[in-house]
All heavy atoms as TSV, in Angstrom:
chain	resi	resn	atom	element	x	y	z
A	1	MET	N	N	64.411	123.137	136.060
A	1	MET	CA	C	65.809	122.683	135.867
A	1	MET	C	C	66.517	123.543	134.847
A	1	MET	O	O	65.960	123.785	133.804
A	1	MET	CB	C	65.845	121.214	135.429
A	1	MET	CG	C	67.195	120.716	135.112
A	1	MET	SD	S	67.246	118.931	134.765
A	1	MET	CE	C	65.933	118.592	133.688
A	2	ASP	N	N	67.662	124.025	135.171
A	2	ASP	CA	C	68.434	124.889	134.293
A	2	ASP	C	C	69.751	124.209	133.920
A	2	ASP	O	O	70.799	124.408	134.590
A	2	ASP	CB	C	68.709	126.227	134.976
A	2	ASP	CG	C	69.279	127.275	133.998
A	2	ASP	OD1	O	69.644	126.918	132.904
A	2	ASP	OD2	O	69.388	128.458	134.414
A	3	ILE	N	N	69.705	123.440	132.843
A	3	ILE	CA	C	70.887	122.766	132.430
A	3	ILE	C	C	72.025	123.691	131.946
A	3	ILE	O	O	73.182	123.368	132.186
A	3	ILE	CB	C	70.578	121.656	131.378
A	3	ILE	CG1	C	71.760	120.687	131.062
A	3	ILE	CG2	C	70.152	122.330	130.010
A	3	ILE	CD1	C	72.016	119.774	132.231
A	4	ALA	N	N	71.628	124.813	131.362
A	4	ALA	CA	C	72.664	125.776	130.958
A	4	ALA	C	C	73.404	126.278	132.091
A	4	ALA	O	O	74.661	126.463	132.076
A	4	ALA	CB	C	71.951	126.937	130.177
A	5	ALA	N	N	72.741	126.607	133.196
A	5	ALA	CA	C	73.371	127.055	134.414
A	5	ALA	C	C	74.345	126.010	134.980
A	5	ALA	O	O	75.456	126.321	135.440
A	5	ALA	CB	C	72.359	127.503	135.501
A	6	GLU	N	N	73.893	124.799	134.935
A	6	GLU	CA	C	74.774	123.709	135.411
A	6	GLU	C	C	75.966	123.508	134.587
A	6	GLU	O	O	77.058	123.240	135.065
A	6	GLU	CB	C	73.957	122.382	135.591
A	6	GLU	CG	C	74.723	121.298	136.287
A	6	GLU	CD	C	75.238	121.787	137.678
A	6	GLU	OE1	O	74.462	122.400	138.376
A	6	GLU	OE2	O	76.329	121.423	138.031
A	7	ILE	N	N	75.831	123.702	133.253
A	7	ILE	CA	C	76.984	123.596	132.436
A	7	ILE	C	C	77.989	124.678	132.663
A	7	ILE	O	O	79.178	124.492	132.802
A	7	ILE	CB	C	76.578	123.523	130.899
A	7	ILE	CG1	C	75.801	122.273	130.561
A	7	ILE	CG2	C	77.734	123.817	129.965
A	7	ILE	CD1	C	75.124	122.267	129.221
A	8	ARG	N	N	77.428	125.937	132.854
A	8	ARG	CA	C	78.286	127.022	133.298
A	8	ARG	C	C	79.008	126.795	134.592
A	8	ARG	O	O	80.255	127.052	134.748
A	8	ARG	CB	C	77.535	128.337	133.393
A	8	ARG	CG	C	77.054	128.882	132.067
A	8	ARG	CD	C	76.514	130.285	132.220
A	8	ARG	NE	N	75.575	130.520	133.319
A	8	ARG	CZ	C	74.260	130.332	133.208
A	8	ARG	NH1	N	73.711	129.911	132.088
A	8	ARG	NH2	N	73.477	130.538	134.232
A	9	ALA	N	N	78.340	126.187	135.565
A	9	ALA	CA	C	78.956	125.859	136.870
A	9	ALA	C	C	80.028	124.841	136.694
A	9	ALA	O	O	81.114	124.931	137.277
A	9	ALA	CB	C	77.866	125.375	137.828
A	10	ALA	N	N	79.772	123.814	135.885
A	10	ALA	CA	C	80.773	122.742	135.652
A	10	ALA	C	C	81.995	123.290	134.928
A	10	ALA	O	O	83.152	122.959	135.247
A	10	ALA	CB	C	80.148	121.620	134.794
A	11	GLN	N	N	81.726	124.222	134.012
A	11	GLN	CA	C	82.783	124.896	133.311
A	11	GLN	C	C	83.664	125.707	134.304
A	11	GLN	O	O	84.874	125.598	134.250
A	11	GLN	CB	C	82.248	125.829	132.289
A	11	GLN	CG	C	83.259	126.588	131.502
A	11	GLN	CD	C	82.669	127.730	130.618
A	11	GLN	OE1	O	81.397	127.703	130.374
A	11	GLN	NE2	N	83.417	128.589	130.098
A	12	GLY	N	N	83.047	126.361	135.215
A	12	GLY	CA	C	83.780	127.078	136.236
A	12	GLY	C	C	84.579	126.187	137.126
A	12	GLY	O	O	85.700	126.513	137.475
A	13	ARG	N	N	83.946	125.095	137.587
A	13	ARG	CA	C	84.697	124.114	138.412
A	13	ARG	C	C	85.933	123.556	137.775
A	13	ARG	O	O	86.906	123.378	138.382
A	13	ARG	CB	C	83.731	123.007	138.897
A	13	ARG	CG	C	82.724	123.408	139.877
A	13	ARG	CD	C	81.967	122.273	140.488
A	13	ARG	NE	N	81.224	121.500	139.529
A	13	ARG	CZ	C	79.892	121.735	139.149
A	13	ARG	NH1	N	79.286	122.775	139.665
A	13	ARG	NH2	N	79.353	120.972	138.319
A	14	LYS	N	N	85.805	123.382	136.450
A	14	LYS	CA	C	86.963	122.840	135.662
A	14	LYS	C	C	87.985	123.949	135.348
A	14	LYS	O	O	89.083	123.626	134.906
A	14	LYS	CB	C	86.483	122.168	134.396
A	14	LYS	CG	C	85.739	120.905	134.546
A	14	LYS	CD	C	86.578	119.745	135.031
A	14	LYS	CE	C	87.514	119.338	133.948
A	14	LYS	NZ	N	88.320	118.150	134.321
A	15	GLY	N	N	87.602	125.205	135.487
A	15	GLY	CA	C	88.471	126.297	135.173
A	15	GLY	C	C	88.661	126.471	133.674
A	15	GLY	O	O	89.712	126.877	133.212
A	16	MET	N	N	87.621	126.083	132.866
A	16	MET	CA	C	87.759	126.154	131.434
A	16	MET	C	C	87.273	127.470	130.917
A	16	MET	O	O	86.167	127.914	131.387
A	16	MET	CB	C	86.903	125.041	130.737
A	16	MET	CG	C	87.542	123.682	130.889
A	16	MET	SD	S	86.569	122.405	129.914
A	16	MET	CE	C	87.325	122.714	128.316
A	17	THR	N	N	87.946	128.056	130.042
A	17	THR	CA	C	87.469	129.309	129.342
A	17	THR	C	C	86.453	128.867	128.334
A	17	THR	O	O	86.403	127.723	127.940
A	17	THR	CB	C	88.644	129.996	128.655
A	17	THR	OG1	O	89.126	129.214	127.607
A	17	THR	CG2	C	89.756	130.405	129.670
A	18	ILE	N	N	85.685	129.822	127.900
A	18	ILE	CA	C	84.690	129.556	126.896
A	18	ILE	C	C	85.420	129.130	125.577
A	18	ILE	O	O	84.875	128.265	124.846
A	18	ILE	CB	C	83.691	130.733	126.655
A	18	ILE	CG1	C	82.492	130.209	125.926
A	18	ILE	CG2	C	84.393	131.844	125.972
A	18	ILE	CD1	C	81.280	131.103	126.105
A	19	ASP	N	N	86.547	129.733	125.294
A	19	ASP	CA	C	87.302	129.349	124.100
A	19	ASP	C	C	87.825	127.891	124.203
A	19	ASP	O	O	87.680	127.156	123.233
A	19	ASP	CB	C	88.537	130.245	123.879
A	19	ASP	CG	C	88.100	131.670	123.444
A	19	ASP	OD1	O	87.041	131.772	122.866
A	19	ASP	OD2	O	88.875	132.636	123.794
A	20	ALA	N	N	88.328	127.484	125.346
A	20	ALA	CA	C	88.780	126.120	125.463
A	20	ALA	C	C	87.553	125.127	125.399
A	20	ALA	O	O	87.680	124.038	124.795
A	20	ALA	CB	C	89.490	125.921	126.855
A	21	LEU	N	N	86.435	125.415	125.995
A	21	LEU	CA	C	85.290	124.600	125.944
A	21	LEU	C	C	84.788	124.557	124.513
A	21	LEU	O	O	84.459	123.431	123.989
A	21	LEU	CB	C	84.177	125.150	126.854
A	21	LEU	CG	C	82.885	124.342	126.972
A	21	LEU	CD1	C	83.193	122.834	127.351
A	21	LEU	CD2	C	81.977	124.958	127.944
A	22	ALA	N	N	84.763	125.652	123.857
A	22	ALA	CA	C	84.294	125.701	122.381
A	22	ALA	C	C	85.204	124.773	121.549
A	22	ALA	O	O	84.676	124.018	120.735
A	22	ALA	CB	C	84.227	127.043	121.876
A	23	LYS	N	N	86.458	124.844	121.740
A	23	LYS	CA	C	87.417	124.028	121.006
A	23	LYS	C	C	87.138	122.601	121.289
A	23	LYS	O	O	87.171	121.728	120.406
A	23	LYS	CB	C	88.821	124.402	121.353
A	23	LYS	CG	C	89.846	123.689	120.499
A	23	LYS	CD	C	91.311	124.197	120.778
A	23	LYS	CE	C	92.321	123.482	119.948
A	23	LYS	NZ	N	93.661	123.925	120.116
A	24	ALA	N	N	87.002	122.190	122.566
A	24	ALA	CA	C	86.745	120.761	122.904
A	24	ALA	C	C	85.455	120.292	122.294
A	24	ALA	O	O	85.356	119.111	121.992
A	24	ALA	CB	C	86.659	120.641	124.414
A	25	LEU	N	N	84.479	121.181	122.078
A	25	LEU	CA	C	83.180	120.825	121.543
A	25	LEU	C	C	83.134	120.891	120.037
A	25	LEU	O	O	82.179	120.391	119.415
A	25	LEU	CB	C	82.093	121.751	122.126
A	25	LEU	CG	C	81.818	121.576	123.559
A	25	LEU	CD1	C	80.958	122.725	124.072
A	25	LEU	CD2	C	81.134	120.214	123.884
A	26	GLY	N	N	84.096	121.568	119.452
A	26	GLY	CA	C	84.078	121.743	117.961
A	26	GLY	C	C	82.995	122.806	117.610
A	26	GLY	O	O	82.421	122.705	116.498
A	27	MET	N	N	82.710	123.719	118.478
A	27	MET	CA	C	81.767	124.777	118.249
A	27	MET	C	C	82.508	126.150	118.332
A	27	MET	O	O	83.614	126.177	118.830
A	27	MET	CB	C	80.666	124.809	119.388
A	27	MET	CG	C	79.802	123.602	119.472
A	27	MET	SD	S	78.613	123.824	120.833
A	27	MET	CE	C	77.865	122.216	120.822
A	28	THR	N	N	81.823	127.133	117.874
A	28	THR	CA	C	82.398	128.460	118.005
A	28	THR	C	C	82.121	128.990	119.467
A	28	THR	O	O	81.119	128.531	120.042
A	28	THR	CB	C	81.811	129.504	117.059
A	28	THR	OG1	O	80.424	129.681	117.348
A	28	THR	CG2	C	81.925	129.011	115.630
A	29	PRO	N	N	82.962	129.832	119.974
A	29	PRO	CA	C	82.735	130.404	121.326
A	29	PRO	C	C	81.314	131.094	121.344
A	29	PRO	O	O	80.680	130.967	122.449
A	29	PRO	CB	C	83.848	131.389	121.497
A	29	PRO	CG	C	84.946	130.837	120.683
A	29	PRO	CD	C	84.263	130.283	119.413
A	30	LYS	N	N	80.914	131.673	120.292
A	30	LYS	CA	C	79.579	132.360	120.259
A	30	LYS	C	C	78.500	131.365	120.393
A	30	LYS	O	O	77.528	131.588	121.191
A	30	LYS	CB	C	79.443	133.124	118.912
A	30	LYS	CG	C	78.168	133.929	118.896
A	30	LYS	CD	C	78.031	134.729	117.619
A	30	LYS	CE	C	76.758	135.524	117.597
A	30	LYS	NZ	N	76.657	136.375	116.399
A	31	THR	N	N	78.588	130.228	119.749
A	31	THR	CA	C	77.572	129.152	119.876
A	31	THR	C	C	77.494	128.615	121.253
A	31	THR	O	O	76.423	128.474	121.871
A	31	THR	CB	C	77.798	127.981	118.898
A	31	THR	OG1	O	77.748	128.555	117.584
A	31	THR	CG2	C	76.752	126.924	119.027
A	32	VAL	N	N	78.683	128.389	121.858
A	32	VAL	CA	C	78.768	127.870	123.254
A	32	VAL	C	C	78.156	128.897	124.211
A	32	VAL	O	O	77.348	128.566	125.092
A	32	VAL	CB	C	80.170	127.512	123.653
A	32	VAL	CG1	C	80.249	127.176	125.210
A	32	VAL	CG2	C	80.720	126.392	122.853
A	33	ALA	N	N	78.497	130.156	124.034
A	33	ALA	CA	C	77.880	131.244	124.897
A	33	ALA	C	C	76.406	131.254	124.804
A	33	ALA	O	O	75.700	131.452	125.766
A	33	ALA	CB	C	78.578	132.561	124.542
A	34	ARG	N	N	75.880	131.226	123.569
A	34	ARG	CA	C	74.437	131.263	123.377
A	34	ARG	C	C	73.756	130.073	124.043
A	34	ARG	O	O	72.677	130.265	124.655
A	34	ARG	CB	C	74.130	131.337	121.907
A	34	ARG	CG	C	74.515	132.676	121.262
A	34	ARG	CD	C	74.196	132.720	119.780
A	34	ARG	NE	N	72.782	132.582	119.502
A	34	ARG	CZ	C	71.877	133.589	119.631
A	34	ARG	NH1	N	72.255	134.770	119.994
A	34	ARG	NH2	N	70.636	133.354	119.321
A	35	LYS	N	N	74.389	128.919	123.976
A	35	LYS	CA	C	73.726	127.707	124.551
A	35	LYS	C	C	73.842	127.756	126.133
A	35	LYS	O	O	72.878	127.508	126.774
A	35	LYS	CB	C	74.423	126.448	124.099
A	35	LYS	CG	C	74.040	126.128	122.631
A	35	LYS	CD	C	74.685	124.843	122.151
A	35	LYS	CE	C	74.297	124.515	120.748
A	35	LYS	NZ	N	72.900	124.103	120.642
A	36	THR	N	N	74.947	128.239	126.648
A	36	THR	CA	C	75.113	128.262	128.090
A	36	THR	C	C	74.399	129.435	128.750
A	36	THR	O	O	74.320	129.498	129.986
A	36	THR	CB	C	76.607	128.250	128.504
A	36	THR	OG1	O	77.320	129.401	127.915
A	36	THR	CG2	C	77.336	126.934	128.060
A	37	LYS	N	N	74.029	130.377	128.009
A	37	LYS	CA	C	73.210	131.489	128.507
A	37	LYS	C	C	71.719	131.270	128.327
A	37	LYS	O	O	70.911	132.095	128.700
A	37	LYS	CB	C	73.630	132.833	127.838
A	37	LYS	CG	C	74.979	133.338	128.180
A	37	LYS	CD	C	75.349	134.601	127.492
A	37	LYS	CE	C	76.735	135.035	127.833
A	37	LYS	NZ	N	77.182	136.241	127.096
A	38	GLY	N	N	71.394	130.121	127.704
A	38	GLY	CA	C	69.956	129.797	127.509
A	38	GLY	C	C	69.339	130.531	126.346
A	38	GLY	O	O	68.107	130.503	126.189
A	39	ILE	N	N	70.131	131.098	125.431
A	39	ILE	CA	C	69.612	131.817	124.326
A	39	ILE	C	C	69.274	130.856	123.216
A	39	ILE	O	O	68.230	130.910	122.544
A	39	ILE	CB	C	70.606	132.881	123.784
A	39	ILE	CG1	C	70.825	133.934	124.877
A	39	ILE	CG2	C	70.178	133.491	122.505
A	39	ILE	CD1	C	71.944	134.886	124.634
A	40	SER	N	N	70.162	129.880	123.010
A	40	SER	CA	C	69.968	128.796	122.016
A	40	SER	C	C	69.581	127.510	122.741
A	40	SER	O	O	70.153	127.271	123.839
A	40	SER	CB	C	71.175	128.564	121.169
A	40	SER	OG	O	71.398	129.687	120.410
A	41	PRO	N	N	68.769	126.656	122.183
A	41	PRO	CA	C	68.429	125.390	122.879
A	41	PRO	C	C	69.610	124.461	122.970
A	41	PRO	O	O	70.481	124.492	122.178
A	41	PRO	CB	C	67.335	124.818	121.974
A	41	PRO	CG	C	67.552	125.434	120.666
A	41	PRO	CD	C	68.088	126.765	120.889
A	42	ILE	N	N	69.545	123.682	124.026
A	42	ILE	CA	C	70.560	122.598	124.231
A	42	ILE	C	C	69.897	121.279	123.990
A	42	ILE	O	O	68.916	120.914	124.655
A	42	ILE	CB	C	71.158	122.650	125.668
A	42	ILE	CG1	C	71.867	124.035	125.854
A	42	ILE	CG2	C	72.056	121.534	125.946
A	42	ILE	CD1	C	72.382	124.258	127.302
A	43	THR	N	N	70.456	120.556	123.072
A	43	THR	CA	C	69.885	119.227	122.676
A	43	THR	C	C	70.491	118.149	123.567
A	43	THR	O	O	71.498	118.438	124.291
A	43	THR	CB	C	70.135	118.945	121.227
A	43	THR	OG1	O	71.590	118.801	121.042
A	43	THR	CG2	C	69.610	119.984	120.303
A	44	TRP	N	N	69.920	116.980	123.520
A	44	TRP	CA	C	70.550	115.829	124.281
A	44	TRP	C	C	71.942	115.586	123.756
A	44	TRP	O	O	72.800	115.299	124.539
A	44	TRP	CB	C	69.632	114.653	124.131
A	44	TRP	CG	C	70.149	113.494	124.919
A	44	TRP	CD1	C	70.687	112.274	124.419
A	44	TRP	CD2	C	70.396	113.366	126.316
A	44	TRP	NE1	N	71.167	111.502	125.384
A	44	TRP	CE2	C	70.989	112.099	126.644
A	44	TRP	CE3	C	70.141	114.244	127.411
A	44	TRP	CZ2	C	71.336	111.763	127.922
A	44	TRP	CZ3	C	70.495	113.856	128.665
A	44	TRP	CH2	C	71.063	112.607	128.907
A	45	ASP	N	N	72.163	115.673	122.463
A	45	ASP	CA	C	73.472	115.526	121.854
A	45	ASP	C	C	74.460	116.602	122.504
A	45	ASP	O	O	75.596	116.265	122.717
A	45	ASP	CB	C	73.556	115.632	120.394
A	45	ASP	CG	C	72.894	114.335	119.726
A	45	ASP	OD1	O	72.841	113.277	120.402
A	45	ASP	OD2	O	72.485	114.398	118.525
A	46	ASP	N	N	73.988	117.839	122.584
A	46	ASP	CA	C	74.789	118.878	123.220
A	46	ASP	C	C	75.119	118.515	124.681
A	46	ASP	O	O	76.268	118.656	125.138
A	46	ASP	CB	C	74.067	120.174	123.198
A	46	ASP	CG	C	73.889	120.808	121.918
A	46	ASP	OD1	O	74.658	120.518	121.056
A	46	ASP	OD2	O	72.887	121.617	121.727
A	47	ILE	N	N	74.167	118.041	125.368
A	47	ILE	CA	C	74.391	117.639	126.818
A	47	ILE	C	C	75.423	116.560	126.888
A	47	ILE	O	O	76.466	116.658	127.674
A	47	ILE	CB	C	73.134	117.144	127.534
A	47	ILE	CG1	C	72.131	118.316	127.710
A	47	ILE	CG2	C	73.362	116.524	128.898
A	47	ILE	CD1	C	70.749	117.923	128.118
A	48	ARG	N	N	75.390	115.546	126.058
A	48	ARG	CA	C	76.426	114.571	125.988
A	48	ARG	C	C	77.799	115.168	125.700
A	48	ARG	O	O	78.801	114.797	126.267
A	48	ARG	CB	C	76.042	113.414	125.045
A	48	ARG	CG	C	74.914	112.564	125.517
A	48	ARG	CD	C	74.721	111.307	124.784
A	48	ARG	NE	N	74.928	111.418	123.311
A	48	ARG	CZ	C	73.987	111.209	122.408
A	48	ARG	NH1	N	72.808	110.747	122.742
A	48	ARG	NH2	N	74.253	111.348	121.122
A	49	ALA	N	N	77.887	116.056	124.721
A	49	ALA	CA	C	79.089	116.642	124.251
A	49	ALA	C	C	79.682	117.537	125.391
A	49	ALA	O	O	80.896	117.453	125.700
A	49	ALA	CB	C	78.923	117.454	123.020
A	50	PHE	N	N	78.842	118.363	126.027
A	50	PHE	CA	C	79.306	119.188	127.150
A	50	PHE	C	C	79.780	118.344	128.323
A	50	PHE	O	O	80.854	118.577	128.859
A	50	PHE	CB	C	78.168	120.070	127.636
A	50	PHE	CG	C	77.992	121.360	126.887
A	50	PHE	CD1	C	76.839	121.535	126.022
A	50	PHE	CD2	C	78.872	122.403	126.940
A	50	PHE	CE1	C	76.628	122.714	125.299
A	50	PHE	CE2	C	78.688	123.550	126.282
A	50	PHE	CZ	C	77.606	123.693	125.431
A	51	ALA	N	N	79.128	117.257	128.572
A	51	ALA	CA	C	79.514	116.374	129.673
A	51	ALA	C	C	80.919	115.829	129.361
A	51	ALA	O	O	81.732	115.752	130.185
A	51	ALA	CB	C	78.477	115.295	129.869
A	52	PHE	N	N	81.101	115.277	128.213
A	52	PHE	CA	C	82.410	114.686	127.817
A	52	PHE	C	C	83.566	115.707	127.899
A	52	PHE	O	O	84.539	115.488	128.422
A	52	PHE	CB	C	82.321	114.101	126.378
A	52	PHE	CG	C	83.622	113.490	125.931
A	52	PHE	CD1	C	84.000	112.266	126.369
A	52	PHE	CD2	C	84.477	114.163	125.102
A	52	PHE	CE1	C	85.189	111.645	126.002
A	52	PHE	CE2	C	85.719	113.598	124.695
A	52	PHE	CZ	C	86.047	112.373	125.184
A	53	ALA	N	N	83.238	116.933	127.396
A	53	ALA	CA	C	84.251	118.038	127.411
A	53	ALA	C	C	84.537	118.439	128.850
A	53	ALA	O	O	85.731	118.900	129.136
A	53	ALA	CB	C	83.839	119.197	126.587
A	54	LEU	N	N	83.561	118.337	129.764
A	54	LEU	CA	C	83.746	118.745	131.109
A	54	LEU	C	C	84.118	117.619	132.074
A	54	LEU	O	O	84.068	117.752	133.265
A	54	LEU	CB	C	82.477	119.463	131.625
A	54	LEU	CG	C	82.127	120.745	130.841
A	54	LEU	CD1	C	80.727	121.247	131.139
A	54	LEU	CD2	C	83.217	121.845	131.280
A	55	ASP	N	N	84.461	116.460	131.477
A	55	ASP	CA	C	84.866	115.328	132.266
A	55	ASP	C	C	83.838	114.875	133.281
A	55	ASP	O	O	84.156	114.653	134.416
A	55	ASP	CB	C	86.245	115.583	132.916
A	55	ASP	CG	C	86.903	114.357	133.368
A	55	ASP	OD1	O	86.689	113.254	132.736
A	55	ASP	OD2	O	87.646	114.408	134.392
A	56	THR	N	N	82.566	114.778	132.839
A	56	THR	CA	C	81.490	114.257	133.678
A	56	THR	C	C	80.593	113.459	132.818
A	56	THR	O	O	80.957	113.091	131.713
A	56	THR	CB	C	80.794	115.464	134.399
A	56	THR	OG1	O	79.882	114.907	135.307
A	56	THR	CG2	C	80.050	116.341	133.438
A	57	THR	N	N	79.461	113.054	133.343
A	57	THR	CA	C	78.504	112.349	132.523
A	57	THR	C	C	77.247	113.149	132.280
A	57	THR	O	O	76.943	114.074	133.038
A	57	THR	CB	C	78.082	111.031	133.254
A	57	THR	OG1	O	77.375	111.382	134.471
A	57	THR	CG2	C	79.294	110.143	133.615
A	58	PRO	N	N	76.485	112.797	131.209
A	58	PRO	CA	C	75.254	113.546	131.004
A	58	PRO	C	C	74.296	113.391	132.175
A	58	PRO	O	O	73.688	114.408	132.570
A	58	PRO	CB	C	74.667	112.856	129.745
A	58	PRO	CG	C	75.819	112.299	129.040
A	58	PRO	CD	C	76.803	111.903	130.136
A	59	SER	N	N	74.247	112.175	132.765
A	59	SER	CA	C	73.284	111.994	133.850
A	59	SER	C	C	73.751	112.851	135.105
A	59	SER	O	O	72.824	113.358	135.800
A	59	SER	CB	C	73.226	110.529	134.286
A	59	SER	OG	O	74.473	110.002	134.586
A	60	ALA	N	N	75.042	113.004	135.318
A	60	ALA	CA	C	75.513	113.859	136.417
A	60	ALA	C	C	75.100	115.332	136.186
A	60	ALA	O	O	74.658	116.014	137.074
A	60	ALA	CB	C	77.006	113.738	136.624
A	61	LEU	N	N	75.282	115.802	134.953
A	61	LEU	CA	C	74.906	117.193	134.669
A	61	LEU	C	C	73.391	117.383	134.851
A	61	LEU	O	O	73.011	118.394	135.505
A	61	LEU	CB	C	75.200	117.507	133.211
A	61	LEU	CG	C	76.619	117.936	132.819
A	61	LEU	CD1	C	76.734	118.189	131.362
A	61	LEU	CD2	C	77.058	119.159	133.605
A	62	VAL	N	N	72.628	116.495	134.437
A	62	VAL	CA	C	71.139	116.635	134.590
A	62	VAL	C	C	70.739	116.531	136.022
A	62	VAL	O	O	69.943	117.288	136.580
A	62	VAL	CB	C	70.369	115.638	133.694
A	62	VAL	CG1	C	68.886	115.574	134.033
A	62	VAL	CG2	C	70.645	115.905	132.235
A	63	ALA	N	N	71.283	115.555	136.775
A	63	ALA	CA	C	70.976	115.414	138.215
A	63	ALA	C	C	71.400	116.642	138.966
A	63	ALA	O	O	70.653	117.104	139.841
A	63	ALA	CB	C	71.668	114.142	138.734
A	64	ASP	N	N	72.615	117.130	138.674
A	64	ASP	CA	C	73.042	118.357	139.436
A	64	ASP	C	C	72.170	119.547	139.113
A	64	ASP	O	O	71.847	120.365	139.970
A	64	ASP	CB	C	74.564	118.650	139.060
A	64	ASP	CG	C	75.468	117.626	139.680
A	64	ASP	OD1	O	75.088	116.847	140.557
A	64	ASP	OD2	O	76.679	117.723	139.283
A	65	ALA	N	N	71.790	119.685	137.842
A	65	ALA	CA	C	70.898	120.753	137.451
A	65	ALA	C	C	69.555	120.662	138.191
A	65	ALA	O	O	69.005	121.696	138.706
A	65	ALA	CB	C	70.644	120.780	135.946
A	66	ASP	N	N	69.048	119.441	138.311
A	66	ASP	CA	C	67.782	119.234	139.028
A	66	ASP	C	C	67.849	119.565	140.551
A	66	ASP	O	O	67.078	120.183	141.138
A	66	ASP	CB	C	67.319	117.794	138.830
A	66	ASP	CG	C	65.919	117.522	139.372
A	66	ASP	OD1	O	65.008	118.374	139.113
A	66	ASP	OD2	O	65.754	116.530	140.054
A	67	THR	N	N	69.025	119.074	141.112
A	67	THR	CA	C	69.224	119.289	142.500
A	67	THR	C	C	69.366	120.764	142.832
A	67	THR	O	O	68.716	121.298	143.755
A	67	THR	CB	C	70.560	118.615	142.963
A	67	THR	OG1	O	70.378	117.210	142.797
A	67	THR	CG2	C	70.927	118.916	144.429
A	68	HIS	N	N	70.164	121.491	141.995
A	68	HIS	CA	C	70.320	122.944	142.212
A	68	HIS	C	C	69.029	123.731	141.994
A	68	HIS	O	O	68.745	124.715	142.634
A	68	HIS	CB	C	71.478	123.505	141.370
A	68	HIS	CG	C	72.777	122.964	141.792
A	68	HIS	ND1	N	73.753	122.461	140.915
A	68	HIS	CD2	C	73.317	122.745	143.026
A	68	HIS	CE1	C	74.776	122.052	141.586
A	68	HIS	NE2	N	74.578	122.194	142.857
A	69	SER	N	N	68.284	123.262	141.034
A	69	SER	CA	C	66.948	123.939	140.759
A	69	SER	C	C	66.018	123.812	141.938
A	69	SER	O	O	65.358	124.706	142.339
A	69	SER	CB	C	66.351	123.341	139.491
A	69	SER	OG	O	65.054	123.856	139.303
A	70	THR	N	N	65.990	122.568	142.523
A	70	THR	CA	C	65.189	122.294	143.701
A	70	THR	C	C	65.610	123.087	144.913
A	70	THR	O	O	64.870	123.676	145.608
A	70	THR	CB	C	65.210	120.771	143.997
A	70	THR	OG1	O	64.778	120.062	142.958
A	70	THR	CG2	C	64.359	120.504	145.284
A	71	GLN	N	N	66.958	123.225	145.077
A	71	GLN	CA	C	67.472	124.026	146.149
A	71	GLN	C	C	67.123	125.495	146.018
A	71	GLN	O	O	66.808	126.159	147.010
A	71	GLN	CB	C	68.996	123.852	146.247
A	71	GLN	CG	C	69.465	122.561	146.735
A	71	GLN	CD	C	70.978	122.288	146.628
A	71	GLN	OE1	O	71.643	123.046	145.947
A	71	GLN	NE2	N	71.465	121.252	147.322
A	72	ARG	N	N	67.226	126.012	144.809
A	72	ARG	CA	C	66.884	127.475	144.598
A	72	ARG	C	C	65.333	127.628	144.830
A	72	ARG	O	O	64.982	128.684	145.484
A	72	ARG	CB	C	67.213	127.847	143.195
A	72	ARG	CG	C	68.638	128.113	142.943
A	72	ARG	CD	C	68.915	128.756	141.587
A	72	ARG	NE	N	68.520	127.931	140.432
A	72	ARG	CZ	C	69.298	127.011	139.895
A	72	ARG	NH1	N	70.506	126.846	140.336
A	72	ARG	NH2	N	68.906	126.308	138.897
A	73	LYS	N	N	64.620	126.713	144.447
A	73	LYS	CA	C	63.097	126.806	144.645
A	73	LYS	C	C	62.785	126.752	146.156
A	73	LYS	O	O	61.954	127.564	146.634
A	73	LYS	CB	C	62.365	125.648	144.008
A	73	LYS	CG	C	60.893	125.705	144.052
A	73	LYS	CD	C	60.248	124.536	143.274
A	73	LYS	CE	C	58.773	124.490	143.440
A	73	LYS	NZ	N	58.195	123.368	142.742
A	74	GLU	N	N	63.445	125.858	146.875
A	74	GLU	CA	C	63.159	125.741	148.342
A	74	GLU	C	C	63.594	126.975	149.079
A	74	GLU	O	O	62.972	127.384	150.075
A	74	GLU	CB	C	63.812	124.506	148.919
A	74	GLU	CG	C	63.153	123.212	148.430
A	74	GLU	CD	C	63.894	121.945	148.810
A	74	GLU	OE1	O	65.037	122.089	149.344
A	74	GLU	OE2	O	63.392	120.885	148.595
A	75	SER	N	N	64.793	127.576	148.696
A	75	SER	CA	C	65.230	128.741	149.395
A	75	SER	C	C	64.369	129.981	149.078
A	75	SER	O	O	64.372	130.930	149.924
A	75	SER	CB	C	66.711	128.994	149.076
A	75	SER	OG	O	66.861	129.375	147.736
A	76	ALA	N	N	63.682	129.949	148.018
A	76	ALA	CA	C	62.789	131.090	147.696
A	76	ALA	C	C	61.480	131.028	148.428
A	76	ALA	O	O	60.812	132.041	148.555
A	76	ALA	CB	C	62.500	131.111	146.149
A	77	GLU	N	N	61.143	129.866	148.965
A	77	GLU	CA	C	59.833	129.766	149.643
A	77	GLU	C	C	59.924	130.204	151.027
A	77	GLU	O	O	60.636	130.519	151.776
A	77	GLU	CB	C	59.443	128.293	149.693
A	77	GLU	CG	C	59.100	127.805	148.251
A	77	GLU	CD	C	58.808	126.345	148.191
A	77	GLU	OE1	O	59.020	125.595	149.160
A	77	GLU	OE2	O	58.254	125.904	147.145
């Protein structure tokens, strides 16, 4: 499961820039970039904050990440 990739996808669907997302989260753009690229860890508190900023729920982000991870795995087989 790649929660960082799902956050990036949700960000793209919302049409949010990294600067806008960072502002909504109260983080620097660099911190958001590091988290969404998988460089820095994403905590459960981060998942909740990202979900709120992206107008979704933490469970939806996690479920979508799991679904997309499974689909990528199946297409690779």
